C-alpha positions as CSV (number, residue, x, y, z in Angstrom):
1,M,-6.6,-40.7,9.7
2,S,-7.4,-40.3,13.4
3,I,-7.4,-43.3,15.7
4,R,-11.0,-43.8,17.0
5,I,-11.6,-45.4,20.4
6,L,-14.9,-46.6,21.7
7,L,-15.0,-46.2,25.5
8,L,-17.6,-48.2,27.5
9,E,-17.5,-46.8,31.0
10,D,-20.5,-46.1,33.3
11,N,-18.6,-43.9,35.8
12,E,-18.7,-40.3,34.8
13,D,-15.4,-39.4,36.5
14,A,-13.6,-42.3,34.9
15,R,-15.0,-41.3,31.5
16,F,-13.7,-37.8,31.9
17,V,-10.2,-39.1,32.9
18,F,-10.0,-41.5,30.0
19,R,-11.2,-38.9,27.5
20,A,-8.8,-36.2,28.8
21,V,-5.8,-38.6,28.8
22,L,-6.5,-40.1,25.3
23,E,-7.3,-36.8,23.6
24,M,-4.0,-35.4,24.8
25,K,-2.4,-37.9,22.4
26,G,-4.8,-37.0,19.6
27,Y,-7.1,-40.0,19.8
28,V,-10.8,-39.5,19.0
29,V,-12.9,-40.9,21.9
30,V,-16.5,-41.9,21.5
31,D,-17.8,-42.8,25.0
32,V,-20.9,-44.7,25.9
33,T,-22.3,-45.6,29.3
34,D,-24.1,-48.8,28.7
35,E,-23.8,-52.1,26.8
36,A,-26.7,-51.4,24.4
37,A,-25.2,-48.2,23.2
38,A,-21.8,-49.8,22.6
39,I,-23.4,-52.6,20.6
40,R,-25.4,-50.1,18.5
41,M,-22.3,-48.2,17.7
42,C,-20.5,-51.3,16.6
43,E,-23.5,-52.5,14.5
44,C,-23.5,-49.2,12.6
45,L,-21.3,-49.9,9.5
46,D,-20.7,-46.1,9.1
47,E,-18.8,-46.0,12.4
48,R,-15.1,-47.0,12.5
49,F,-13.3,-47.9,15.7
50,D,-9.7,-48.9,16.1
51,L,-10.0,-50.0,19.8
52,L,-12.5,-50.8,22.5
53,I,-11.9,-49.8,26.1
54,A,-14.4,-51.5,28.4
55,D,-14.8,-51.5,32.1
56,V,-15.2,-55.1,33.4
57,M,-17.9,-54.1,35.9
58,L,-20.8,-52.1,34.7
59,R,-23.9,-51.3,36.9
60,G,-24.8,-54.9,37.6
61,K,-23.5,-56.2,34.3
62,H,-20.2,-57.3,33.0
63,G,-18.4,-55.4,30.2
64,T,-16.8,-58.7,29.2
65,G,-20.1,-60.0,27.9
66,T,-20.6,-56.9,25.9
67,A,-17.0,-57.1,24.6
68,K,-17.7,-60.7,23.5
69,L,-20.7,-59.6,21.4
70,I,-18.7,-56.7,20.0
71,A,-15.8,-59.0,19.1
72,T,-18.1,-61.1,17.0
73,L,-19.2,-57.9,15.2
74,R,-15.7,-56.5,14.9
75,P,-13.2,-59.4,15.4
76,E,-10.3,-57.2,14.2
77,M,-10.8,-54.6,17.0
78,P,-8.5,-54.9,20.0
79,I,-10.0,-54.7,23.5
80,L,-8.5,-53.1,26.6
81,F,-10.3,-54.1,29.8
82,T,-10.1,-51.9,32.9
83,S,-11.2,-52.4,36.4
84,G,-10.7,-51.2,39.9
85,F,-10.6,-54.9,41.0
86,P,-7.3,-56.8,40.8
87,L,-6.9,-59.0,37.8
88,E,-6.6,-62.1,40.1
89,T,-10.1,-61.4,41.5
90,L,-11.6,-61.0,38.1
91,L,-10.0,-64.2,36.9
92,N,-11.1,-66.1,40.0
93,R,-14.7,-64.9,39.6
94,G,-14.7,-65.9,36.0
95,L,-15.3,-62.3,34.9
96,L,-12.3,-62.0,32.7
97,S,-10.3,-64.5,30.7
98,E,-8.8,-64.5,27.3
99,D,-10.7,-67.6,26.2
100,Q,-14.0,-65.7,26.7
101,L,-13.4,-63.7,23.6
102,P,-12.6,-64.5,20.0
103,S,-10.2,-61.6,19.8
104,T,-6.5,-62.4,20.6
105,K,-5.7,-58.7,21.0
106,I,-6.8,-58.3,24.6
107,A,-5.1,-56.4,27.5
108,F,-6.0,-55.4,31.0
109,L,-5.2,-52.2,32.8
110,P,-6.0,-51.8,36.5
111,K,-7.5,-48.6,37.9
112,P,-6.2,-46.3,39.0
113,F,-3.6,-45.9,36.3
114,K,-1.1,-43.3,35.2
115,A,-1.5,-41.6,31.9
116,D,1.7,-43.1,30.5
117,E,0.4,-46.6,31.4
118,L,-2.8,-46.0,29.5
119,W,-0.9,-44.6,26.5
120,A,1.5,-47.6,26.5
121,K,-1.4,-50.2,26.6
122,V,-3.2,-48.4,23.8
123,R,-0.1,-48.2,21.6
124,E,0.6,-51.9,22.3
125,L,-2.9,-53.0,21.2
126,L,-3.0,-50.8,18.2
127,A,0.4,-52.1,17.1
128,A,-0.9,-55.6,17.3
129,A,-4.0,-54.8,15.2
């Protein structure tokens, strides 16, 4: 069975890069551009996802809030946060912290990243699931 990844990313170029890199390894990527679409996808019981990749900053909103809602719907699903901001900045601003989410399978990947860095984080999170 194919690994299915839900990608929440509002930047078109970033979505293209994520999709291209992940599909090279055979992952199935379902991408959405806003929080409401991501939540709808996770509310649909017919949809199966093995991993959520969410940008921390989304057009005036924070992907961490959406991920928190999704984690309540799918507590078994690991979450990979990404951002162009350094992790220290996100932590200092209260935009990202492990205690915000009920899931213990959380990782962070700064942008820009190399393909092998993304693959390694994805494998690490899927192995913990």
